[in-house]
SERO-4910 file (N, C-alpha, C, O; in steps of 0.05 Angstrom, whole numbers):
BEGIN
 pado doro    nc1    nc2    nc3   cac1   cac2   cac3    cc1    cc2    cc3    oc1    oc2    oc3
  Met    A    322    910   1103    306    934   1111    284    925   1129    268    908   1121
  Ser    A    281    937   1152    260    929   1171    235    945   1164    236    965   1150
  Ala    A    212    935   1174    187    949   1170    188    977   1182    177    996   1171
  Gln    A    202    979   1205    204   1005   1218    220   1025   1201    212   1048   1199
  Glu    A    242   1015   1189    258   1033   1172    243   1041   1147    244   1064   1139
  Thr    A    228   1022   1136    212   1028   1112    191   1049   1119    187   1068   1104
  Ala    A    177   1044   1141    154   1062   1149    163   1091   1153    148   1109   1147
  Ala    A    188   1095   1163    198   1121   1169    199   1139   1144    197   1163   1146
  Ala    A    202   1127   1120    205   1142   1096    180   1142   1078    181   1152   1056
  Ser    A    158   1131   1088    135   1128   1071    109   1137   1084    102   1127   1105
  Pro    A     96   1157   1072     70   1166   1082     49   1144   1083     33   1142   1102
  Val    A     50   1126   1063     31   1104   1063     37   1085   1086     18   1077   1101
  Ala    A     62   1079   1091     70   1062   1113     63   1075   1140     56   1061   1159
  Asp    A     66   1101   1142     59   1116   1166     30   1113   1172     22   1108   1195
  Ala    A     13   1117   1152    -16   1115   1155    -24   1086   1162    -42   1082   1178
  Phe    A    -10   1067   1149    -16   1039   1154     -9   1032   1183    -25   1018   1197
  Ala    A     14   1042   1193     22   1036   1221      3   1049   1241     -3   1037   1262
  Arg    A     -8   1072   1234    -26   1086   1252    -54   1074   1253    -65   1068   1274
  Asp    A    -65   1069   1229    -93   1062   1227    -98   1032   1222   -119   1021   1228
  Gly    A    -77   1018   1211    -81    990   1204    -92    986   1176    -96    963   1168
  Phe    A    -98   1007   1162   -108   1005   1134   -104   1032   1120   -100   1053   1133
  Val    A   -103   1030   1093   -101   1054   1076   -119   1049   1052   -119   1028   1040
  Cys    A   -135   1069   1044   -151   1068   1020   -162   1095   1013   -163   1113   1030
  Pro    A   -169   1100    987   -164   1081    965   -137   1087    953   -126   1109    955
  Ile    A   -126   1067    939   -101   1069    925   -106   1059    896   -115   1036    893
  Ala    A   -101   1075    876   -105   1067    848    -82   1049    839    -58   1056    843
  Val    A    -89   1026    828    -68   1007    820    -71    998    791    -53    985    779
  Met    A    -94   1004    778    -98    998    750   -121   1015    740   -136   1026    755
  Ser    A   -123   1017    713   -145   1032    702   -172   1017    704   -172    993    709
  Ala    A   -194   1031    702   -220   1018    702   -222    998    679   -235    977    683
  Ala    A   -210   1004    656   -211    986    634   -196    960    640   -205    939    632
  Glu    A   -173    962    653   -158    939    660   -173    922    680   -174    897    678
  Ala    A   -186    935    700   -202    920    719   -225    906    706   -231    883    712
  Ala    A   -237    919    686   -259    907    671   -250    882    656   -264    863    653
  Asp    A   -225    884    645   -214    861    630   -209    837    648   -214    815    641
  Tyr    A   -198    843    672   -193    821    691   -220    809    699   -222    784    702
  Arg    A   -240    826    703   -267    815    710   -278    798    688   -289    777    692
  Arg    A   -274    807    663   -283    791    640   -270    764    640   -283    743    635
  Arg    A   -244    763    645   -230    737    645   -239    719    668   -242    695    664
  Leu    A   -244    731    691   -255    715    713   -282    704    706   -287    680    710
  Glu    A   -300    720    695   -327    711    689   -328    692    666   -346    675    664
  Ala    A   -308    694    647   -306    674    626   -299    647    638   -310    626    630
  Ala    A   -280    647    657   -272    622    671   -296    611    686   -301    586    686
  Glu    A   -311    628    700   -334    619    715   -355    607    696   -368    587    703
  Ala    A   -359    619    673   -379    609    654   -371    581    644   -389    565    639
  Thr    A   -345    576    641   -336    550    631   -335    529    653   -342    506    649
  Tyr    A   -325    537    677   -318    517    698   -335    520    723   -331    505    742
  Gly    A   -353    540    724   -367    547    749   -384    524    760   -390    525    784
  Gly    A   -391    505    744   -407    482    754   -391    462    770   -402    444    782
  Asp    A   -365    465    769   -347    446    782   -341    456    811   -332    478    815
  Lys    A   -347    439    830   -344    446    858   -315    453    865   -310    472    880
  Thr    A   -296    438    853   -268    444    859   -260    471    848   -244    485    861
  Phe    A   -270    478    825   -263    505    814   -273    527    833   -259    546    837
  Arg    A   -297    523    843   -308    544    862   -290    546    887   -287    568    897
  Lys    A   -279    523    896   -260    524    918   -235    539    911   -223    553    927
  Met    A   -226    535    886   -202    548    877   -204    578    877   -184    592    882
  Leu    A   -227    589    873   -231    618    874   -226    628    903   -220    652    906
  Arg    A   -229    611    923   -226    619    951   -200    609    963   -194    615    986
  Arg    A   -184    594    948   -158    584    958   -139    585    935   -142    569    915
  Tyr    A   -119    601    936    -97    601    916   -106    601    887    -96    585    871
  Pro    A   -124    619    879   -130    620    850   -106    628    833   -106    623    809
  Asn    A    -86    641    846    -62    648    831    -45    624    823    -27    628    807
  Leu    A    -52    600    832    -37    576    824    -49    564    799    -36    548    786
  Val    A    -74    571    792    -88    558    770    -99    578    749   -106    569    727
  Leu    A   -100    604    755   -110    624    737    -87    644    732    -81    660    749
  Pro    A    -75    644    708    -52    661    703    -57    690    707    -39    705    715
  Phe    A    -81    700    701    -86    728    704    -87    737    733    -83    761    739
  Ile    A    -93    718    752    -92    725    780    -63    727    789    -55    745    804
  Asp    A    -46    708    780    -17    710    786     -6    736    776     10    749    789
  Glu    A    -16    745    752     -7    770    740    -14    794    758      2    812    763
  Ile    A    -39    794    769    -47    816    786    -29    817    811    -21    839    819
  Thr    A    -23    794    823     -8    795    848     20    806    844     33    815    863
  Arg    A     30    806    819     57    815    813     58    843    802     80    854    798
  Arg    A     36    856    798     35    883    786     52    902    804     47    904    828
  Pro    A     71    916    792     87    934    808     71    957    821     79    967    842
  Glu    A     48    964    809     32    985    822     22    976    849     17    992    867
  Ile    A     20    949    853     12    938    879     37    932    896     39    940    919
  Thr    A     55    917    884     78    907    900     97    930    909    110    928    930
  Asp    A     98    952    894    114    975    902    103    987    928    118    995    946
  Val    A     76    988    930     63    998    954     69    979    978     76    988   1000
  Ile    A     66    953    973     71    934    994    100    935   1003    106    932   1027
  Ala    A    119    939    985    147    941    992    153    965   1010    173    964   1025
  Glu    A    137    986   1009    141   1008   1027    137   1000   1056    147   1013   1074
  Ile    A    122    979   1060    116    970   1087    132    945   1095    143    943   1117
  Leu    A    134    926   1076    147    900   1083    176    897   1074    189    878   1081
  Gly    A    185    916   1057    212    913   1046    210    901   1018    189    894   1009
  Pro    A    233    897   1005    233    891    976    228    862    969    222    856    946
  Asp    A    231    843    988    228    815    982    202    805    993    197    803   1017
  Ile    A    183    798    974    155    794    981    145    768    971    149    760    948
  Leu    A    130    754    988    116    729    981     86    734    983     76    750    998
  Val    A     71    718    966     42    717    968     35    691    983     41    669    974
  Leu    A     21    695   1005     13    672   1021    -13    659   1010    -17    635   1012
  Asp    A    -30    676    998    -55    667    986    -67    690    972    -58    713    976
  Ala    A    -87    686    955   -100    708    940   -129    701    934   -137    699    911
  Pro    A   -146    698    955   -173    689    951   -191    711    940   -187    735    945
  Phe    A   -211    703    924   -232    721    916   -253    722    939   -259    702    952
  Phe    A   -264    746    942   -288    750    959   -309    762    941   -309    786    935
  Ile    A   -328    745    933   -349    754    914   -376    753    928   -384    732    939
  Lys    A   -390    775    927   -418    776    936   -436    780    912   -434    800    898
  Glu    A   -453    761    908   -472    764    885   -492    786    891   -496    795    914
  Ala    A   -504    796    869   -523    818    872   -546    811    890   -557    789    888
  Asn    A   -554    830    907   -578    827    924   -578    801    939   -598    786    938
  Thr    A   -557    795    953   -555    771    969   -548    778    998   -542    801   1005
  Lys    A   -550    758   1016   -546    763   1044   -517    758   1053   -511    761   1077
  Ser    A   -500    751   1035   -472    745   1043   -458    768   1057   -461    791   1048
  Phe    A   -444    762   1078   -430    783   1093   -404    771   1105   -400    747   1103
  Val    A   -388    788   1116   -364    779   1131   -365    791   1158   -368    815   1162
  Ser    A   -362    774   1179   -364    783   1207   -338    797   1215   -317    794   1202
  Trp    A   -339    812   1237   -315    825   1247   -294    804   1256   -301    786   1271
  His    A   -270    806   1246   -249    786   1252   -222    798   1248   -219    820   1237
  Gln    A   -202    783   1257   -173    790   1253   -160    766   1238   -161    744   1249
  Asp    A   -149    771   1215   -138    749   1199   -116    734   1213   -115    709   1213
  Leu    A    -98    748   1225    -74    735   1236    -79    718   1260    -62    703   1269
  His    A   -103    719   1271   -111    701   1292   -109    671   1283   -106    653   1300
  Tyr    A   -111    667   1257   -114    639   1246    -90    630   1229    -89    606   1222
  Trp    A    -72    647   1223    -54    641   1201    -28    627   1209    -13    619   1191
  Gly    A    -22    624   1234      1    608   1242     28    621   1235     47    607   1230
  Leu    A     29    647   1235     54    661   1229     67    671   1255     53    678   1274
  Glu    A     94    672   1255    108    682   1279    111    712   1278    121    724   1297
  Thr    A    102    725   1256    106    753   1252     79    768   1250     59    756   1241
  Glu    A     79    793   1256     56    810   1251     60    826   1225     42    841   1217
  Glu    A     82    821   1211     87    835   1186     71    821   1164     80    801   1153
  Glu    A     49    832   1157     32    822   1136     15    845   1125      6    862   1141
  Val    A     10    845   1099     -7    865   1087    -26    851   1068    -17    836   1050
  Thr    A    -52    856   1070    -71    846   1050    -78    869   1032    -86    890   1041
  Ala    A    -75    865   1006    -84    883    985   -111    873    975   -112    852    963
  Trp    A   -132    889    979   -159    882    971   -164    898    945   -169    922    946
  Val    A   -164    884    922   -166    897    896   -194    894    885   -205    872    883
  Ala    A   -206    916    879   -234    917    869   -235    913    839   -223    928    824
  Leu    A   -250    892    830   -255    888    802   -284    896    794   -291    896    771
  Ser    A   -299    904    814   -326    916    809   -329    938    831   -313    938    850
  Pro    A   -349    955    829   -352    975    850   -356    963    877   -373    946    881
  Ala    A   -341    973    896   -344    965    924   -353    990    939   -337   1008    945
  Thr    A   -378    991    946   -391   1014    959   -404   1005    985   -405    981    990
  Ala    A   -413   1025   1000   -428   1018   1024   -452   1001   1018   -460    983   1032
  Glu    A   -465   1007    995   -489    992    987   -483    964    977   -499    945    981
  Ser    A   -459    960    965   -452    933    955   -436    917    975   -428    894    969
  Gly    A   -432    928    999   -418    912   1020   -388    915   1018   -374    894   1019
  Cys    A   -378    939   1017   -349    943   1017   -336    936   1043   -351    932   1063
  Met    A   -310    934   1044   -296    928   1069   -300    951   1088   -303    974   1080
  Arg    A   -300    944   1114   -302    964   1136   -279    958   1156   -274    935   1162
  Phe    A   -267    979   1166   -244    976   1184   -249    993   1209   -262   1013   1208
  Val    A   -237    984   1231   -236    999   1256   -207   1009   1260   -190    993   1266
  Ala    A   -203   1034   1255   -175   1045   1256   -163   1040   1284   -175   1045   1304
  Gly    A   -138   1031   1283   -122   1027   1307   -126   1000   1320   -112    993   1339
  Ser    A   -146    985   1311   -152    959   1324   -130    938   1319   -131    917   1332
  Gln    A   -112    943   1301    -90    924   1296    -72    921   1321    -56    902   1322
  Asn    A    -75    939   1340    -59    938   1364    -72    921   1386    -61    919   1408
  Arg    A    -95    909   1380   -109    893   1400   -106    863   1393   -105    856   1369
  Arg    A   -107    846   1412   -108    817   1409   -132    807   1423   -134    809   1448
  Val    A   -152    796   1409   -176    788   1422   -183    759   1414   -174    749   1394
  Asp    A   -198    746   1431   -207    719   1425   -228    719   1402   -241    739   1397
  His    A   -231    696   1389   -250    693   1368   -268    669   1374   -261    651   1390
  Arg    A   -291    668   1361   -309    645   1363   -318    638   1335   -319    654   1317
  Asp    A   -326    613   1331   -337    603   1306   -367    602   1307   -378    593   1327
  Thr    A   -380    613   1287   -409    614   1287   -422    596   1265   -444    587   1268
  Tyr    A   -406    590   1244   -416    574   1222   -442    585   1210   -459    569   1202
  Glu    A   -445    611   1211   -470    623   1199   -470    618   1169   -450    622   1156
  Glu    A   -493    611   1159   -495    603   1131   -487    624   1111   -474    618   1091
  Asp    A   -493    649   1117   -488    671   1098   -461    684   1102   -454    703   1088
  Asn    A   -446    675   1122   -419    686   1127   -399    675   1107   -397    651   1104
  Leu    A   -385    693   1093   -366    684   1073   -341    671   1085   -325    658   1071
  Leu    A   -336    675   1111   -313    662   1123   -319    633   1128   -342    625   1133
  Thr    A   -298    617   1126   -301    588   1126   -316    577   1150   -334    560   1147
  Arg    A   -310    587   1173   -323    578   1198   -341    599   1210   -350    596   1233
  Gly    A   -346    620   1196   -361    642   1207   -348    654   1231   -361    663   1250
  Gln    A   -321    655   1231   -306    664   1254   -310    694   1258   -312    710   1239
  Glu    A   -311    702   1284   -315    730   1291   -302    736   1317   -298    718   1334
  Val    A   -296    761   1321   -284    770   1347   -304    766   1369   -328    769   1366
  Ala    A   -293    758   1392   -311    752   1416   -314    777   1433   -315    775   1457
  Val    A   -315    800   1420   -319    826   1434   -340    841   1417   -344    836   1394
  Thr    A   -352    861   1430   -371    878   1416   -356    900   1401   -340    914   1412
  Val    A   -362    903   1375   -350    924   1359   -370    947   1356   -393    943   1348
  Asp    A   -361    971   1362   -378    995   1358   -378   1002   1329   -359   1012   1318
  Glu    A   -401    997   1316   -403   1002   1287   -398   1032   1280   -390   1038   1257
  Ser    A   -403   1049   1299   -400   1078   1293   -370   1085   1290   -363   1106   1279
  Glu    A   -352   1067   1299   -324   1072   1297   -312   1062   1271   -288   1066   1265
  Ala    A   -328   1048   1255   -318   1035   1231   -317   1055   1207   -334   1073   1206
  Thr    A   -298   1050   1190   -295   1066   1165   -301   1049   1141   -290   1027   1138
  Asp    A   -319   1058   1123   -325   1044   1098   -302   1048   1079   -294   1071   1073
  Ala    A   -291   1027   1068   -269   1028   1049   -280   1026   1021   -276   1006   1007
  Ala    A   -294   1047   1012   -306   1046    985   -284   1047    964   -265   1063    966
  Leu    A   -287   1031    943   -268   1029    921   -281   1029    894   -303   1017    891
  Arg    A   -269   1042    875   -277   1039    847   -262   1016    834   -240   1009    844
  Pro    A   -272   1004    813   -256    983    799   -229    993    792   -226   1015    779
  Gly    A   -208    978    799   -180    986    794   -167    999    818   -143   1005    817
  Gln    A   -182   1004    839   -170   1014    864   -167    991    884   -179    970    881
  Met    A   -149    995    904   -146    976    925   -146    990    952   -140   1013    954
  Ser    A   -152    974    973   -145    982   1000   -123    963   1009   -120    941    998
  Ile    A   -108    971   1029    -89    953   1042    -96    952   1072   -103    972   1083
  His    A    -93    928   1084    -99    927   1113    -80    907   1127    -71    888   1115
  His    A    -77    912   1152    -60    895   1170    -77    871   1178   -101    873   1182
  Gly    A    -64    848   1181    -78    824   1188    -90    823   1216   -104    805   1223
  Arg    A    -84    844   1233    -96    845   1259   -118    866   1261   -133    867   1281
  Val    A   -121    883   1241   -142    904   1243   -170    891   1241   -174    873   1225
  Phe    A   -188    900   1258   -216    890   1256   -227    898   1229   -226    921   1221
  His    A   -238    879   1215   -251    885   1189   -275    867   1185   -276    844   1195
  Ala    A   -294    876   1169   -319    863   1164   -332    875   1139   -321    894   1128
  Ser    A   -354    865   1131   -369    877   1109   -398    868   1109   -405    846   1118
  His    A   -416    886   1100   -445    881   1100   -453    867   1074   -437    864   1056
  Pro    A   -478    858   1072   -488    846   1047   -489    865   1024   -487    889   1027
  Asn    A   -490    853   1000   -492    869    975   -521    874    969   -537    855    963
  Arg    A   -529    899    970   -557    907    965   -560    919    937   -581    932    932
  Thr    A   -541    916    919   -542    927    892   -548    906    872   -550    882    878
  Asp    A   -551    914    847   -557    896    825   -532    886    810   -535    873    789
  Asp    A   -509    892    821   -484    883    808   -469    866    829   -472    869    853
  Arg    A   -452    848    819   -435    832    836   -413    850    849   -404    869    837
  Arg    A   -406    844    874   -383    857    886   -360    837    886   -361    817    900
  Ile    A   -340    844    870   -317    825    865   -292    838    876   -283    859    866
  Gly    A   -280    824    895   -254    834    906   -234    811    908   -242    788    913
  Leu    A   -209    817    903   -187    797    905   -170    806    929   -159    828    929
  Ala    A   -167    788    949   -153    795    973   -125    781    972   -123    757    977
  Ile    A   -105    796    966    -78    785    963    -63    788    989    -59    810    999
  Arg    A    -54    765   1000    -41    765   1027    -10    765   1023      2    745   1015
  Tyr    A      2    788   1028     31    791   1024     46    789   1051     37    799   1071
  Ile    A     69    775   1051     86    773   1074    115    777   1064    121    773   1041
  Pro    A    133    786   1083    161    788   1075    174    761   1073    165    742   1087
  Ala    A    194    758   1056    207    732   1053    219    722   1079    223    698   1083
  Arg    A    225    741   1098    237    733   1123    217    721   1143    225    710   1163
  Ala    A    191    722   1137    171    711   1155    174    681   1159    185    667   1142
  Gln    A    164    672   1182    165    644   1188    138    635   1200    122    651   1208
  Gln    A    134    609   1200    111    597   1213    117    590   1242    140    585   1249
  Val    A     96    588   1258     99    577   1284     84    551   1287     87    536   1306
  Lys    A     66    545   1267     51    520   1267     60    504   1243     60    513   1220
  Gly    A     69    479   1248     76    461   1226    100    471   1210    115    488   1220
  Gly    A    102    461   1186    125    470   1169    120    465   1140    140    463   1125
  Ser    A     95    462   1132     90    454   1104     75    476   1088     67    471   1065
  Met    A     71    500   1099     58    521   1085     75    529   1061     99    528   1061
  Ala    A     61    538   1040     75    547   1016     68    576   1010     48    586   1019
  Ala    A     85    589    994     81    617    986     94    621    959    112    607    951
  Met    A     85    642    945     94    649    919    112    674    920    103    695    930
  Leu    A    137    672    911    154    695    909    144    713    886    143    703    863
  Val    A    138    738    891    128    756    870    145    781    867    141    796    848
  Arg    A    164    786    885    181    810    883    206    805    898    206    795    921
  Gly    A    229    812    887    254    810    900    265    781    902    261    766    883
  Glu    A    277    774    924    290    748    927    280    735    953    271    748    971
  Asp    A    281    708    953    276    693    977    302    680    986    310    659    976
  Arg    A    316    692   1005    341    682   1015    338    665   1040    357    656   1052
  Tyr    A    313    660   1048    307    647   1073    297    618   1070    304    601   1085
  Gly    A    280    614   1050    269    588   1046    251    578   1069    250    554   1074
  Asn    A    237    596   1082    220    589   1105    194    576   1096    180    563   1112
  Phe    A    186    579   1071    161    568   1060    167    552   1036    186    558   1020
  Arg    A    152    531   1032    154    516   1007    147    535    984    130    552    987
  Arg    A    161    532    962    158    551    940    134    542    922    134    520    912
  Cys    A    115    560    918     94    555    898    106    561    871    125    576    868
  Arg    A     94    549    850    102    555    823     79    568    808     56    562    813
  Pro    A     85    587    790     64    600    775     49    580    757     60    560    750
  Pro    A     24    587    750      9    569    733     20    569    704     31    589    695
  Thr    A     18    546    691     28    543    664      7    550    643     13    552    619
  Gly    A    -18    552    652    -40    558    634    -66    559    650    -65    559    675
  Leu    A    -88    560    637   -114    562    651   -123    534    660   -131    518    643
  Leu    A   -122    530    686   -132    505    698   -120    480    685   -134    461    678
  Lys    A    -93    481    682    -79    457    671    -78    435    692    -77    440    716
  Glu    A    -77    410    683    -78    387    701    -56    388    721    -60    382    745
  Ala    A    -31    393    712     -9    394    731    -12    416    752     -4    412    775
  Asp    A    -23    439    743    -27    461    762    -49    454    782    -47    462    805
  Ile    A    -70    440    774    -91    432    792    -80    413    813    -87    415    837
  Ala    A    -62    394    805    -49    376    824    -32    392    844    -32    386    868
  His    A    -18    412    834     -1    429    851    -19    444    871    -13    445    895
  Trp    A    -41    455    861    -60    469    878    -71    451    900    -73    459    923
  Thr    A    -78    427    893    -90    408    912    -70    403    935    -78    403    959
  Glu    A    -45    399    929    -25    393    949    -21    418    967    -20    415    992
  Ile    A    -19    441    955    -14    466    970    -38    473    988    -35    480   1011
  Ala    A    -62    470    977    -86    478    992    -91    460   1015    -99    469   1037
  Glu    A    -86    434   1012    -90    415   1035    -71    421   1058    -79    420   1081
  Ala    A    -46    428   1051    -27    434   1072    -34    460   1086    -32    463   1110
  Arg    A    -44    479   1071    -53    505   1082    -76    501   1102    -76    514   1123
  Asn    A    -95    485   1095   -118    481   1112   -111    469   1139   -123    476   1159
  Lys    A    -92    450   1139    -84    437   1163    -73    457   1183    -76    454   1208
  Ile    A    -59    478   1173    -46    497   1191    -64    521   1197    -67    529   1220
  Met    A    -76    533   1177    -90    558   1180   -118    555   1191   -129    573   1203
  Leu    A   -130    532   1186   -158    528   1195   -161    502   1211   -183    491   1212
  Gly    A   -139    493   1222   -141    470   1239   -152    445   1226   -166    429   1239
  Gly    A   -145    441   1200   -154    418   1186   -180    421   1172   -191    402   1161
  Glu    A   -192    445   1174   -218    450   1160   -215    444   1131   -196    452   1118
  Lys    A   -235    431   1120   -234    424   1092   -239    448   1074   -251    468   1084
  Asn    A   -231    446   1049   -236    467   1030   -266    473   1028   -275    490   1012
***
């Protein structure tokens, strides 16, 4: 099934094709979101002093935290993604984007697919809110229709930018054209990897916690290198274009950490030009 054939039968896919994003979409109850947040913060309380653990929250946490792998496989999420990408779905990564209360952290305007080394434009990011994401807390912002543009980027390395290199589009974005993607805990937005997106600092007294799950169809391929890995979460992988990730066996188990290290290092060489974790 092609993305075009899927989109023809799906209002969500139609809106996605038109605007490059759709929100809000309910994918779990507020109580379930609160439980996932509790499990995250319990892990942070135990392991948060470890630099490698903090890196894991931003690179493939689904390889070392079973409850993150569980979220990526929830049918409430993957059924929506399948409306756009078809039934056979891989997770390329699932990083957390966490803004602490009353901090300056922000995300500059950028396009994800500029960096990812894929030969396809078929990609959907599901941004799942585990805490309130509002204009005040720095929710995601999108420019509708910008997924149809290809623009240059530059690296700024700004200290408060949550992106690894502070990467941003090398064009001026009219803020008045942006849409705030406000979400309640348990809701998600979905966006195309080419749509312009950004977010402001968190000016509230609560953390803004979001999980950005990067979904691609199993038929996708790389154009850079050949060592990237992905996790099959729905359907079948009849192509074998990516190294297969394996689900975690427990919470931060030694074998899973070794697996994470291997996968993350290969990812960095391709997606960020060798940038370290």
